[in-house]
OpenMM code with the backbone's topology and positions (N, CA, C; nanometers):
from openmm import Vec3, app, unit

residues = "MET GLN ASP PHE LEU PHE TYR LEU LYS LEU GLY TRP GLU HIS ILE ILE SER LEU ASP ALA LEU ASP HIS GLN LEU PHE VAL LEU ALA LEU ILE ALA VAL TYR SER TYR THR ASN TRP LYS LYS ILE LEU VAL LEU VAL THR ALA PHE THR ILE GLY HIS SER VAL THR LEU ALA LEU SER ILE LEU ASP ILE VAL ARG ILE SER SER LYS TRP VAL GLU PHE LEU ILE PRO VAL THR ILE VAL LEU THR SER LEU GLY ASN ILE VAL MET LYS ASN LYS LYS GLN GLY LEU MET LYS VAL ASN TYR TYR LEU ALA LEU ILE PHE GLY LEU ILE HIS GLY MET GLY PHE ALA ASN THR ALA ARG VAL MET ILE ALA LYS SER GLN SER ILE PHE ILE PRO LEU LEU GLY PHE ASN ILE GLY LEU GLU LEU GLY GLN ILE VAL ILE VAL SER ALA ILE LEU ILE LEU LEU PHE ILE LEU LEU LYS ILE PHE LYS VAL ASN LYS LYS ASP TRP ILE LEU PHE VAL SER SER GLY VAL PHE ALA LEU SER LEU LYS MET ALA LEU GLU ARG ILE PRO PHE".split()
positions = [
    Vec3(6.8892, -7.2644, 2.0532),
    Vec3(6.9488, -7.1327, 2.0702),
    Vec3(7.0468, -7.1316, 2.1872),
    Vec3(7.0139, -7.2083, 2.2900),
    Vec3(7.0990, -7.2140, 2.4075),
    Vec3(7.2348, -7.2763, 2.3725),
    Vec3(7.2336, -7.3812, 2.2871),
    Vec3(7.3592, -7.4432, 2.2420),
    Vec3(7.4436, -7.3429, 2.1643),
    Vec3(7.3768, -7.2685, 2.0753),
    Vec3(7.4481, -7.1694, 1.9947),
    Vec3(7.5174, -7.0672, 2.0853),
    Vec3(7.4451, -7.0159, 2.1835),
    Vec3(7.5019, -6.9154, 2.2741),
    Vec3(7.6148, -6.9729, 2.3587),
    Vec3(7.6012, -7.0995, 2.3987),
    Vec3(7.7067, -7.1649, 2.4751),
    Vec3(7.8363, -7.1692, 2.3930),
    Vec3(7.8263, -7.2114, 2.2677),
    Vec3(7.9452, -7.2225, 2.1826),
    Vec3(7.9970, -7.0857, 2.1380),
    Vec3(7.9072, -6.9888, 2.1227),
    Vec3(7.9492, -6.8518, 2.0931),
    Vec3(8.0382, -6.8000, 2.2067),
    Vec3(7.9943, -6.8218, 2.3298),
    Vec3(8.0725, -6.7800, 2.4469),
    Vec3(8.2051, -6.8552, 2.4523),
    Vec3(8.2026, -6.9824, 2.4191),
    Vec3(8.3238, -7.0642, 2.4184),
    Vec3(8.4238, -7.0110, 2.3143),
    Vec3(8.3751, -6.9757, 2.1962),
    Vec3(8.4615, -6.9189, 2.0924),
    Vec3(8.5187, -6.7848, 2.1346),
    Vec3(8.4360, -6.7023, 2.1963),
    Vec3(8.4785, -6.5722, 2.2474),
    Vec3(8.5912, -6.5904, 2.3493),
    Vec3(8.5697, -6.6812, 2.4445),
    Vec3(8.6692, -6.7043, 2.5490),
    Vec3(8.7966, -6.7684, 2.4942),
    Vec3(8.7826, -6.8416, 2.3848),
    Vec3(8.8984, -6.9067, 2.3226),
    Vec3(9.0026, -6.8051, 2.2770),
    Vec3(8.9600, -6.6845, 2.2454),
    Vec3(9.0527, -6.5798, 2.1998),
    Vec3(9.0716, -6.4698, 2.3035),
    Vec3(8.9727, -6.4417, 2.3848),
    Vec3(8.9785, -6.3286, 2.4774),
    Vec3(9.0403, -6.3640, 2.6124),
    Vec3(9.0315, -6.4891, 2.6545),
    Vec3(9.0766, -6.5257, 2.7894),
    Vec3(9.2277, -6.5095, 2.8063),
    Vec3(9.2698, -6.5050, 2.9304),
    Vec3(9.4125, -6.4934, 2.9611),
    Vec3(9.4894, -6.6177, 2.9175),
    Vec3(9.4206, -6.7299, 2.9036),
    Vec3(9.4849, -6.8535, 2.8575),
    Vec3(9.5086, -6.8541, 2.7067),
    Vec3(9.4612, -6.7532, 2.6377),
    Vec3(9.4686, -6.7488, 2.4914),
    Vec3(9.5845, -6.6630, 2.4408),
    Vec3(9.6906, -6.6531, 2.5187),
    Vec3(9.8025, -6.5671, 2.4806),
    Vec3(9.8594, -6.6037, 2.3442),
    Vec3(9.8712, -6.7329, 2.3145),
    Vec3(9.9264, -6.7711, 2.1852),
    Vec3(9.8379, -6.7218, 2.0708),
    Vec3(9.7083, -6.7301, 2.0889),
    Vec3(9.6143, -6.6829, 1.9870),
    Vec3(9.6255, -6.5306, 1.9696),
    Vec3(9.6332, -6.4607, 2.0809),
    Vec3(9.6432, -6.3147, 2.0780),
    Vec3(9.7753, -6.2694, 2.0160),
    Vec3(9.8830, -6.3398, 2.0484),
    Vec3(10.0136, -6.3066, 1.9890),
    Vec3(10.0120, -6.3287, 1.8384),
    Vec3(9.9453, -6.4353, 1.7953),
    Vec3(9.9374, -6.4614, 1.6512),
    Vec3(9.8641, -6.3480, 1.5796),
    Vec3(9.7520, -6.3063, 1.6347),
    Vec3(9.6756, -6.1965, 1.5733),
    Vec3(9.7609, -6.0694, 1.5706),
    Vec3(9.8312, -6.0406, 1.6793),
    Vec3(9.9175, -5.9225, 1.6847),
    Vec3(10.0263, -5.9292, 1.5794),
    Vec3(10.0940, -6.0441, 1.5680),
    Vec3(10.1996, -6.0589, 1.4680),
    Vec3(10.1433, -6.0495, 1.3269),
    Vec3(10.0267, -6.1062, 1.3076),
    Vec3(9.9649, -6.1086, 1.1754),
    Vec3(9.9306, -5.9686, 1.1250),
    Vec3(9.8852, -5.8818, 1.2147),
    Vec3(9.8413, -5.7489, 1.1693),
    Vec3(9.9446, -5.6393, 1.1941),
    Vec3(10.0592, -5.6742, 1.2509),
    Vec3(10.1595, -5.5723, 1.2867),
    Vec3(10.2058, -5.4885, 1.1681),
    Vec3(10.2067, -5.5453, 1.0496),
    Vec3(10.2571, -5.4719, 0.9320),
    Vec3(10.1514, -5.3812, 0.8693),
    Vec3(10.0294, -5.3912, 0.9169),
    Vec3(9.9214, -5.3108, 0.8611),
    Vec3(9.9062, -5.1804, 0.9386),
    Vec3(9.8256, -5.0928, 0.8847),
    Vec3(9.7962, -4.9655, 0.9497),
    Vec3(9.6461, -4.9613, 0.9783),
    Vec3(9.6051, -4.8693, 1.0630),
    Vec3(9.4631, -4.8559, 1.0961),
    Vec3(9.3802, -4.8229, 0.9725),
    Vec3(9.4420, -4.7682, 0.8680),
    Vec3(9.3690, -4.7383, 0.7439),
    Vec3(9.3404, -4.8651, 0.6632),
    Vec3(9.4063, -4.9752, 0.6978),
    Vec3(9.3882, -5.1029, 0.6281),
    Vec3(9.2865, -5.1931, 0.6989),
    Vec3(9.1955, -5.1371, 0.7759),
    Vec3(9.1063, -5.2176, 0.8587),
    Vec3(9.0253, -5.3196, 0.7792),
    Vec3(8.9864, -5.2871, 0.6554),
    Vec3(8.9103, -5.3836, 0.5747),
    Vec3(8.9977, -5.5035, 0.5384),
    Vec3(9.1222, -5.4780, 0.5012),
    Vec3(9.2150, -5.5870, 0.4693),
    Vec3(9.2407, -5.6734, 0.5927),
    Vec3(9.2490, -5.6084, 0.7069),
    Vec3(9.2741, -5.6808, 0.8318),
    Vec3(9.1551, -5.7710, 0.8649),
    Vec3(9.0335, -5.7230, 0.8442),
    Vec3(8.9157, -5.8062, 0.8700),
    Vec3(8.9138, -5.9284, 0.7784),
    Vec3(8.9528, -5.9092, 0.6524),
    Vec3(8.9625, -6.0233, 0.5604),
    Vec3(9.0709, -6.1197, 0.6093),
    Vec3(9.1797, -6.0657, 0.6568),
    Vec3(9.2917, -6.1452, 0.7058),
    Vec3(9.2509, -6.2321, 0.8252),
    Vec3(9.1881, -6.1722, 0.9260),
    Vec3(9.1484, -6.2514, 1.0430),
    Vec3(9.0352, -6.3478, 1.0085),
    Vec3(8.9537, -6.3134, 0.9101),
    Vec3(8.8502, -6.4061, 0.8643),
    Vec3(8.9131, -6.5260, 0.7936),
    Vec3(9.0197, -6.5032, 0.7172),
    Vec3(9.0925, -6.6143, 0.6540),
    Vec3(9.1459, -6.7091, 0.7616),
    Vec3(9.1971, -6.6520, 0.8692),
    Vec3(9.2445, -6.7330, 0.9815),
    Vec3(9.1298, -6.8141, 1.0408),
    Vec3(9.0144, -6.7503, 1.0608),
    Vec3(8.8983, -6.8191, 1.1176),
    Vec3(8.8515, -6.9313, 1.0257),
    Vec3(8.8562, -6.9091, 0.8954),
    Vec3(8.8158, -7.0134, 0.8004),
    Vec3(8.9076, -7.1352, 0.8135),
    Vec3(9.0386, -7.1104, 0.8153),
    Vec3(9.1327, -7.2213, 0.8339),
    Vec3(9.1084, -7.2924, 0.9654),
    Vec3(9.0880, -7.2154, 1.0694),
    Vec3(9.0611, -7.2673, 1.2042),
    Vec3(8.9355, -7.3548, 1.2007),
    Vec3(8.8317, -7.3082, 1.1316),
    Vec3(8.7036, -7.3791, 1.1244),
    Vec3(8.7158, -7.5115, 1.0507),
    Vec3(8.7911, -7.5108, 0.9414),
    Vec3(8.8050, -7.6316, 0.8592),
    Vec3(8.8666, -7.7449, 0.9404),
    Vec3(8.9804, -7.7195, 1.0036),
    Vec3(9.0437, -7.8292, 1.0782),
    Vec3(8.9683, -7.8632, 1.2056),
    Vec3(8.9018, -7.7660, 1.2633),
    Vec3(8.8198, -7.7960, 1.3807),
    Vec3(8.7084, -7.8929, 1.3408),
    Vec3(8.6429, -7.8660, 1.2289),
    Vec3(8.5362, -7.9554, 1.1803),
    Vec3(8.5930, -8.0926, 1.1445),
    Vec3(8.7046, -8.0953, 1.0726),
    Vec3(8.7651, -8.2235, 1.0349),
    Vec3(8.8086, -8.3037, 1.1571),
    Vec3(8.8539, -8.2350, 1.2586),
    Vec3(8.8959, -8.3027, 1.3819),
    Vec3(8.7763, -8.3553, 1.4596),
    Vec3(8.6708, -8.2758, 1.4681),
    Vec3(8.5508, -8.3188, 1.5399),
    Vec3(8.4893, -8.4405, 1.4712),
    Vec3(8.4918, -8.4398, 1.3385),
    Vec3(8.4374, -8.5535, 1.2628),
    Vec3(8.5342, -8.6718, 1.2607),
    Vec3(8.6478, -8.6557, 1.3248),
    Vec3(8.7518, -8.7590, 1.3353),
    Vec3(8.8097, -8.7985, 1.1996),
    Vec3(8.8150, -8.7019, 1.1087),
    Vec3(8.8775, -8.7235, 0.9783),
    Vec3(9.0271, -8.6956, 0.9880),
    Vec3(9.0609, -8.5968, 1.0700),
    Vec3(9.2009, -8.5604, 1.0931),
    Vec3(9.2257, -8.5669, 1.2426),
    Vec3(9.3354, -8.6320, 1.2787),
    Vec3(9.3709, -8.6383, 1.4200),
    Vec3(9.5229, -8.6316, 1.4300),
    Vec3(9.5696, -8.5308, 1.4998),
    Vec3(9.7132, -8.5116, 1.5199),
    Vec3(9.7368, -8.5017, 1.6699),
    Vec3(9.8470, -8.5568, 1.7139),
    Vec3(9.8809, -8.5545, 1.8561),
    Vec3(9.8741, -8.4115, 1.9099),
    Vec3(9.8077, -8.3954, 2.0242),
    Vec3(9.7940, -8.2615, 2.0827),
    Vec3(9.9300, -8.2032, 2.1208),
    Vec3(10.0273, -8.2890, 2.1523),
    Vec3(10.1622, -8.2389, 2.1831),
    Vec3(10.2225, -8.1688, 2.0625),
    Vec3(10.2035, -8.2267, 1.9435),
    Vec3(10.2567, -8.1650, 1.8217),
    Vec3(10.1811, -8.0364, 1.7878),
    Vec3(10.0507, -8.0385, 1.8061),
    Vec3(9.9712, -7.9183, 1.7774),
    Vec3(10.0122, -7.8051, 1.8711),
    Vec3(10.0261, -7.8361, 2.0000),
    Vec3(10.0660, -7.7339, 2.0975),
    Vec3(10.2056, -7.6795, 2.0694),
    Vec3(10.2895, -7.7580, 2.0060),
    Vec3(10.4219, -7.7120, 1.9633),
    Vec3(10.4117, -7.6282, 1.8354),
    Vec3(10.3334, -7.6750, 1.7398),
    Vec3(10.3239, -7.6072, 1.6100),
    Vec3(10.2563, -7.4704, 1.6184),
    Vec3(10.1650, -7.4529, 1.7133),
    Vec3(10.0968, -7.3237, 1.7258),
    Vec3(10.1974, -7.2108, 1.7515),
    Vec3(10.2851, -7.2195, 1.8533),
    Vec3(10.3828, -7.1106, 1.8688),
    Vec3(10.4835, -7.1031, 1.7538),
    Vec3(10.5083, -7.2161, 1.6860),
    Vec3(10.5977, -7.2124, 1.5690),
    Vec3(10.5371, -7.1235, 1.4600),
    Vec3(10.4048, -7.1297, 1.4419),
    Vec3(10.3407, -7.0429, 1.3421),
    Vec3(10.3570, -6.8955, 1.3799),
    Vec3(10.3558, -6.8689, 1.5101),
    Vec3(10.3723, -6.7300, 1.5572),
    Vec3(10.5167, -6.6851, 1.5371),
    Vec3(10.6110, -6.7750, 1.5649),
    Vec3(10.7533, -6.7450, 1.5423),
    Vec3(10.7753, -6.7104, 1.3953),
    Vec3(10.7220, -6.7926, 1.3060),
    Vec3(10.7405, -6.7699, 1.1622),
    Vec3(10.6756, -6.6394, 1.1155),
    Vec3(10.5566, -6.6105, 1.1671),
    Vec3(10.4869, -6.4873, 1.1290),
    Vec3(10.5644, -6.3647, 1.1759),
    Vec3(10.6073, -6.3647, 1.3013),
    Vec3(10.6802, -6.2483, 1.3531),
    Vec3(10.8180, -6.2362, 1.2891),
    Vec3(10.8834, -6.3487, 1.2619),
    Vec3(11.0134, -6.3458, 1.1936),
    Vec3(10.9974, -6.2888, 1.0523),
    Vec3(10.8886, -6.3280, 0.9858),
    Vec3(10.8605, -6.2716, 0.8531),
    Vec3(10.8444, -6.1208, 0.8582),
    Vec3(10.7788, -6.0714, 0.9624),
    Vec3(10.7629, -5.9266, 0.9795),
    Vec3(10.8979, -5.8573, 0.9952),
    Vec3(10.9864, -5.9178, 1.0727),
    Vec3(11.1178, -5.8576, 1.0995),
    Vec3(11.2024, -5.8571, 0.9729),
    Vec3(11.2059, -5.9708, 0.9047),
    Vec3(11.2889, -5.9837, 0.7849),
    Vec3(11.2355, -5.8977, 0.6703),
    Vec3(11.1038, -5.8891, 0.6592),
    Vec3(11.0425, -5.8202, 0.5449),
    Vec3(10.9929, -5.6798, 0.5786),
    Vec3(11.0388, -5.6215, 0.6888),
    Vec3(10.9827, -5.4927, 0.7309),
    Vec3(10.9974, -5.3830, 0.6256),
    Vec3(11.0948, -5.3965, 0.5371),
    Vec3(11.1126, -5.2971, 0.4310),
    Vec3(11.0361, -5.3330, 0.3038),
    Vec3(10.9763, -5.4514, 0.3014),
    Vec3(10.9004, -5.4973, 0.1846),
    Vec3(10.7577, -5.5289, 0.2270),
    Vec3(10.6935, -5.4332, 0.2884),
    Vec3(10.5627, -5.4517, 0.3493),
    Vec3(10.4585, -5.5035, 0.2499),
    Vec3(10.4576, -5.4543, 0.1282),
    Vec3(10.3556, -5.4938, 0.0309),
    Vec3(10.3621, -5.6429, -0.0003),
    Vec3(10.4820, -5.6944, -0.0223),
    Vec3(10.4974, -5.8375, -0.0505),
    Vec3(10.4525, -5.9222, 0.0664),
    Vec3(10.4844, -5.8795, 0.1856),
    Vec3(10.4467, -5.9531, 0.3052),
    Vec3(10.2952, -5.9512, 0.3249),
    Vec3(10.2321, -5.8393, 0.2953),
    Vec3(10.0876, -5.8274, 0.3131),
    Vec3(10.0137, -5.9274, 0.2236),
    Vec3(10.0657, -5.9504, 0.1023),
    Vec3(10.0025, -6.0476, 0.0119),
    Vec3(10.0191, -6.1897, 0.0655),
    Vec3(10.1358, -6.2214, 0.1155),
    Vec3(10.1640, -6.3543, 0.1689),
    Vec3(10.0841, -6.3808, 0.2961),
    Vec3(10.0571, -6.2779, 0.3741),
    Vec3(9.9891, -6.2940, 0.5022),
    Vec3(9.8511, -6.3582, 0.4893),
    Vec3(9.7789, -6.3358, 0.3808),
    Vec3(9.6474, -6.3964, 0.3640),
    Vec3(9.6601, -6.5487, 0.3590),
    Vec3(9.7599, -6.5958, 0.2863),
    Vec3(9.7821, -6.7402, 0.2759),
    Vec3(9.8330, -6.7969, 0.4081),
    Vec3(9.9232, -6.7223, 0.4725),
    Vec3(9.9732, -6.7664, 0.6032),
    Vec3(9.8594, -6.7758, 0.7039),
    Vec3(9.7714, -6.6770, 0.7037),
    Vec3(9.6595, -6.6762, 0.7983),
    Vec3(9.5718, -6.7993, 0.7778),
    Vec3(9.5438, -6.8320, 0.6540),
    Vec3(9.4607, -6.9486, 0.6237),
    Vec3(9.5318, -7.0780, 0.6632),
    Vec3(9.6561, -7.0928, 0.6220),
    Vec3(9.7321, -7.2152, 0.6508),
    Vec3(9.7572, -7.2301, 0.8009),
    Vec3(9.8002, -7.1226, 0.8653),
    Vec3(9.8266, -7.1301, 1.0085),
    Vec3(9.6964, -7.1463, 1.0874),
    Vec3(9.5865, -7.0951, 1.0331),
    Vec3(9.4557, -7.1178, 1.0948),
    Vec3(9.4219, -7.2662, 1.0985),
    Vec3(9.4662, -7.3401, 0.9962),
    Vec3(9.4451, -7.4848, 0.9943),
    Vec3(9.5126, -7.5503, 1.1143),
    Vec3(9.6335, -7.5059, 1.1460),
    Vec3(9.7078, -7.5614, 1.2598),
    Vec3(9.6407, -7.5208, 1.3913),
    Vec3(9.6069, -7.3939, 1.4037),
    Vec3(9.5452, -7.3452, 1.5272),
    Vec3(9.4108, -7.4136, 1.5540),
    Vec3(9.3383, -7.4471, 1.4482),
    Vec3(9.2089, -7.5134, 1.4640),
    Vec3(9.2190, -7.6484, 1.5322),
    Vec3(9.3322, -7.7143, 1.5140),
    Vec3(9.3514, -7.8448, 1.5778),
    Vec3(9.3773, -7.8309, 1.7280),
    Vec3(9.4139, -7.7102, 1.7717),
    Vec3(9.4432, -7.6883, 1.9124),
    Vec3(9.3225, -7.7044, 2.0035),
    Vec3(9.2061, -7.6807, 1.9515),
    Vec3(9.0832, -7.6901, 2.0303),
    Vec3(9.0077, -7.8201, 2.0001),
    Vec3(9.0589, -7.8970, 1.9058),
    Vec3(8.9861, -8.0133, 1.8550),
    Vec3(8.9565, -8.1184, 1.9613),
    Vec3(9.0546, -8.1520, 2.0440),
    Vec3(9.0312, -8.2564, 2.1446),
    Vec3(8.9215, -8.2168, 2.2420),
    Vec3(8.9248, -8.0918, 2.2856),
    Vec3(8.8209, -8.0431, 2.3760),
    Vec3(8.6854, -8.0448, 2.3066),
    Vec3(8.6822, -7.9969, 2.1828),
    Vec3(8.5562, -7.9897, 2.1085),
    Vec3(8.5009, -8.1292, 2.0811),
    Vec3(8.5883, -8.2239, 2.0510),
    Vec3(8.5464, -8.3609, 2.0221),
    Vec3(8.4706, -8.4199, 2.1412),
    Vec3(8.5179, -8.3901, 2.2613),
    Vec3(8.4538, -8.4406, 2.3827),
    Vec3(8.3207, -8.3685, 2.4068),
    Vec3(8.3173, -8.2378, 2.3796),
    Vec3(8.1988, -8.1571, 2.4108),
    Vec3(8.0819, -8.1821, 2.3157),
    Vec3(8.1141, -8.2091, 2.1911),
    Vec3(8.0081, -8.2267, 2.0911),
    Vec3(7.9796, -8.3761, 2.0790),
    Vec3(7.8644, -8.4150, 2.1219),
    Vec3(7.8269, -8.5562, 2.1199),
    Vec3(7.8225, -8.6079, 1.9766),
    Vec3(7.8492, -8.7359, 1.9606),
    Vec3(7.8492, -8.7981, 1.8270),
    Vec3(7.7139, -8.7813, 1.7572),
    Vec3(7.6067, -8.7869, 1.8337),
    Vec3(7.4738, -8.7779, 1.7731),
    Vec3(7.4322, -8.6341, 1.7425),
    Vec3(7.5039, -8.5382, 1.7996),
    Vec3(7.4690, -8.3977, 1.7824),
    Vec3(7.5249, -8.3459, 1.6498),
    Vec3(7.4498, -8.2643, 1.5833),
    Vec3(7.4984, -8.1988, 1.4629),
    Vec3(7.6103, -8.1030, 1.5010),
    Vec3(7.7137, -8.0967, 1.4182),
    Vec3(7.8249, -8.0068, 1.4508),
    Vec3(7.8027, -7.8663, 1.3966),
    Vec3(7.6974, -7.8461, 1.3174),
    Vec3(7.6774, -7.7167, 1.2529),
    Vec3(7.6584, -7.6036, 1.3534),
    Vec3(7.5635, -7.6180, 1.4449),
    Vec3(7.5343, -7.5113, 1.5427),
    Vec3(7.6546, -7.4863, 1.6338),
    Vec3(7.7167, -7.5912, 1.6912),
    Vec3(7.8344, -7.5660, 1.7745),
    Vec3(7.9476, -7.4964, 1.6984),
    Vec3(7.9764, -7.5418, 1.5765),
    Vec3(8.0838, -7.4795, 1.4985),
    Vec3(8.0498, -7.3357, 1.4605),
    Vec3(7.9253, -7.3136, 1.4211),
    Vec3(7.8837, -7.1782, 1.3851),
    Vec3(7.8958, -7.0849, 1.5047),
    Vec3(7.8430, -7.1270, 1.6181),
    Vec3(7.8512, -7.0441, 1.7390),
    Vec3(7.9957, -7.0185, 1.7801),
    Vec3(8.0763, -7.1243, 1.7824),
    Vec3(8.2159, -7.1117, 1.8225),
    Vec3(8.2908, -7.0154, 1.7302),
    Vec3(8.2732, -7.0311, 1.6001),
    Vec3(8.3473, -6.9482, 1.5051),
    Vec3(8.3004, -6.8033, 1.5034),
    Vec3(8.1723, -6.7805, 1.5252),
    Vec3(8.1248, -6.6423, 1.5369),
    Vec3(8.1826, -6.5784, 1.6629),
    Vec3(8.1836, -6.6538, 1.7729),
    Vec3(8.2445, -6.6029, 1.8963),
    Vec3(8.3928, -6.5743, 1.8784),
    Vec3(8.4620, -6.6653, 1.8104),
    Vec3(8.6044, -6.6463, 1.7810),
    Vec3(8.6259, -6.5210, 1.6960),
    Vec3(8.5463, -6.5056, 1.5935),
    Vec3(8.5596, -6.3905, 1.5037),
    Vec3(8.5301, -6.2600, 1.5772),
    Vec3(8.4270, -6.2583, 1.6598),
    Vec3(8.3951, -6.1378, 1.7382),
    Vec3(8.5105, -6.1029, 1.8323),
    Vec3(8.5662, -6.2042, 1.8967),
    Vec3(8.6809, -6.1811, 1.9847),
    Vec3(8.8014, -6.1262, 1.9094),
    Vec3(8.8262, -6.1819, 1.7916),
    Vec3(8.9374, -6.1319, 1.7096),
    Vec3(8.9142, -5.9870, 1.6689),
    Vec3(8.7910, -5.9533, 1.6364),
    Vec3(8.7599, -5.8151, 1.5971),
    Vec3(8.7853, -5.7203, 1.7141),
    Vec3(8.7509, -5.7620, 1.8352),
    Vec3(8.7767, -5.6786, 1.9530),
    Vec3(8.9275, -5.6602, 1.9723),
    Vec3(9.0035, -5.7677, 1.9612),
    Vec3(9.1492, -5.7589, 1.9769),
    Vec3(9.2101, -5.6714, 1.8678),
    Vec3(9.1686, -5.6935, 1.7445),
    Vec3(9.2186, -5.6126, 1.6330),
    Vec3(9.1840, -5.4659, 1.6534),
    Vec3(9.0623, -5.4376, 1.6964),
    Vec3(9.0212, -5.2976, 1.7198),
    Vec3(9.1080, -5.2319, 1.8265),
    Vec3(9.1350, -5.3053, 1.9340),
    Vec3(9.2208, -5.2506, 2.0404),
    Vec3(9.3619, -5.2221, 1.9884),
    Vec3(9.4149, -5.3134, 1.9085),
    Vec3(9.5493, -5.2940, 1.8513),
    Vec3(9.5494, -5.1737, 1.7570),
    Vec3(9.4465, -5.1611, 1.6744),
    Vec3(9.4405, -5.0495, 1.5791),
    Vec3(9.4235, -4.9151, 1.6498),
    Vec3(9.3485, -4.9126, 1.7590),
    Vec3(9.3355, -4.7883, 1.8374),
    Vec3(9.4709, -4.7510, 1.8962),
    Vec3(9.5397, -4.8492, 1.9531),
    Vec3(9.6740, -4.8252, 2.0066),
    Vec3(9.7684, -4.7774, 1.8970),
    Vec3(9.7622, -4.8413, 1.7816),
    Vec3(9.8476, -4.8019, 1.6696),
    Vec3(9.8183, -4.6590, 1.6245),
    Vec3(9.6910, -4.6235, 1.6163),
    Vec3(9.6535, -4.4874, 1.5787),
    Vec3(9.7134, -4.3867, 1.6767),
    Vec3(9.6992, -4.4154, 1.8055),
    Vec3(9.7527, -4.3247, 1.9089),
    Vec3(9.9042, -4.3118, 1.8957),
    Vec3(9.9719, -4.4251, 1.8783),
    Vec3(10.1181, -4.4226, 1.8689),
    Vec3(10.1663, -4.3491, 1.7433),
    Vec3(10.1017, -4.3754, 1.6301),
    Vec3(10.1473, -4.3145, 1.5042),
    Vec3(10.1068, -4.1684, 1.4907),
    Vec3(9.9846, -4.1360, 1.5290),
    Vec3(9.9345, -4.0002, 1.5075),
    Vec3(9.9675, -3.9043, 1.6216),
    Vec3(9.9548, -3.9511, 1.7438),
    Vec3(9.9759, -3.8614, 1.8576),
    Vec3(10.1217, -3.8607, 1.9013),
    Vec3(10.1797, -3.9793, 1.9152),
    Vec3(10.3181, -3.9879, 1.9632),
    Vec3(10.4213, -3.9949, 1.8503),
    Vec3(10.3732, -3.9955, 1.7253),
    Vec3(10.4596, -3.9916, 1.6059),
    Vec3(10.5645, -4.1037, 1.6033),
    Vec3(10.5244, -4.2225, 1.6477),
    Vec3(10.6129, -4.3389, 1.6423),
    Vec3(10.6298, -4.3775, 1.4954),
    Vec3(10.7511, -4.4136, 1.4582),
    Vec3(10.7813, -4.4578, 1.3219),
    Vec3(10.7191, -4.5964, 1.2999),
    Vec3(10.6519, -4.6155, 1.1866),
    Vec3(10.5825, -4.7416, 1.1573),
    Vec3(10.6800, -4.8591, 1.1538),
    Vec3(10.7977, -4.8412, 1.0974),
    Vec3(10.8966, -4.9500, 1.0925),
    Vec3(10.9440, -4.9862, 1.2329),
    Vec3(10.9557, -4.8859, 1.3194),
    Vec3(10.9935, -4.9129, 1.4584),
    Vec3(10.8845, -4.9937, 1.5284),
    Vec3(10.7582, -4.9586, 1.5017),
    Vec3(10.6448, -5.0325, 1.5571),
    Vec3(10.6516, -5.1795, 1.5149),
    Vec3(10.6693, -5.2021, 1.3846),
    Vec3(10.6749, -5.3392, 1.3317),
    Vec3(10.7892, -5.4164, 1.3968),
    Vec3(10.9057, -5.3556, 1.4042),
    Vec3(11.0230, -5.4218, 1.4618),
    Vec3(11.0033, -5.4496, 1.6111),
    Vec3(10.9524, -5.3515, 1.6849),
    Vec3(10.9317, -5.3659, 1.8289),
    Vec3(10.8305, -5.4763, 1.8592),
    Vec3(10.7137, -5.4672, 1.7973),
    Vec3(10.6068, -5.5639, 1.8219),
    Vec3(10.6481, -5.7034, 1.7761),
    Vec3(10.7018, -5.7127, 1.6568),
    Vec3(10.7390, -5.8430, 1.6018),
    Vec3(10.8518, -5.9078, 1.6810),
    Vec3(10.9455, -5.8297, 1.7282),
    Vec3(11.0553, -5.8845, 1.8095),
    Vec3(11.0034, -5.9376, 1.9430),
    Vec3(10.9146, -5.8626, 2.0047),
    Vec3(10.8555, -5.9076, 2.1313),
    Vec3(10.7744, -6.0349, 2.1136),
    Vec3(10.6919, -6.0377, 2.0091),
    Vec3(10.6103, -6.1562, 1.9815),
    Vec3(10.7011, -6.2742, 1.9471),
    Vec3(10.8060, -6.2483, 1.8695),
    Vec3(10.9016, -6.3537, 1.8335),
    Vec3(10.9620, -6.4164, 1.9597),
    Vec3(11.0087, -6.3328, 2.0517),
    Vec3(11.0732, -6.3830, 2.1739),
    Vec3(10.9762, -6.4664, 2.2582),
    Vec3(10.8553, -6.4146, 2.2778),
    Vec3(10.7567, -6.4872, 2.3592),
    Vec3(10.7153, -6.6199, 2.2948),
    Vec3(10.6920, -6.6174, 2.1642),
    Vec3(10.6466, -6.7396, 2.0976),
    Vec3(10.7601, -6.8412, 2.0829),
    Vec3(10.8838, -6.7941, 2.0676),
    Vec3(10.9974, -6.8868, 2.0627),
    Vec3(11.0112, -6.9581, 2.1972),
    Vec3(10.9943, -6.8842, 2.3046),
    Vec3(10.9984, -6.9441, 2.4390),
    Vec3(10.8890, -7.0503, 2.4522),
    Vec3(10.7670, -7.0170, 2.4067),
    Vec3(10.6566, -7.1138, 2.4121),
    Vec3(10.6893, -7.2388, 2.3314),
    Vec3(10.7427, -7.2187, 2.2098),
    Vec3(10.7750, -7.3324, 2.1232),
    Vec3(10.8812, -7.4214, 2.1871),
    Vec3(10.9835, -7.3613, 2.2433),
    Vec3(11.0910, -7.4387, 2.3071),
    Vec3(11.0399, -7.5169, 2.4274),
    Vec3(10.9460, -7.4583, 2.5002),
    Vec3(10.8879, -7.5264, 2.6162),
    Vec3(10.7959, -7.6423, 2.5755),
    Vec3(10.7476, -7.6389, 2.4514),
    Vec3(10.6501, -7.7389, 2.4079),
    Vec3(10.7065, -7.8408, 2.3088),
    Vec3(10.8375, -7.8461, 2.2914),
    Vec3(10.8954, -7.9440, 2.1988),
    Vec3(10.8478, -8.0826, 2.2402),
    Vec3(10.7863, -8.1556, 2.1461),
    Vec3(10.7201, -8.2813, 2.1837),
    Vec3(10.8083, -8.4051, 2.1903),
    Vec3(10.9339, -8.3926, 2.2175),
    Vec3(11.0222, -8.5107, 2.2247),
    Vec3(11.0424, -8.5541, 2.3659),
] * unit.nanometer
topology = app.Topology()
chain = topology.addChain("A")
for resn in residues:
    res = topology.addResidue(resn, chain)
    for name in ("N", "CA", "C"):
        topology.addAtom(name, app.Element.getBySymbol(name[0]), res)
């Protein structure tokens, strides 16, 4: 039980900590096109991301997949750039983008999962079963994502209902900001 709680906390911190800006920006870009009334769809969306994240994390820990950490650290902000750019380009075609986002979340989750792989590989001993650590980590990650999503949805509710902000303006503002920050991260991490 102690191992489970340790990895649960690690998963929580992986998304909630100040060092997790890229993860938080991805979640923000991913859900920017949704509304607080779509909370069930959003939970499925972030769960799809967690599933992708879990798959490559497990494959990396088992040493089935290994990609240079420099490339992974570069590709993570690239996924955020693409997600936010998609929001900007498709802001008038929200329904089409919402369908694509489930696949993007899963595929981009595969890339993000490799970001923690080197650390996890060292932490999880070869003789130790990976089930409990992965379960704890992913539950912690999912709980953290739910907290972030809830905070964003509360903010969105306040902006749309109380301050009467236009939804398209919200999408453009948030996606443009996320695009700029993640493009800067990607440029700083080019692995050449």
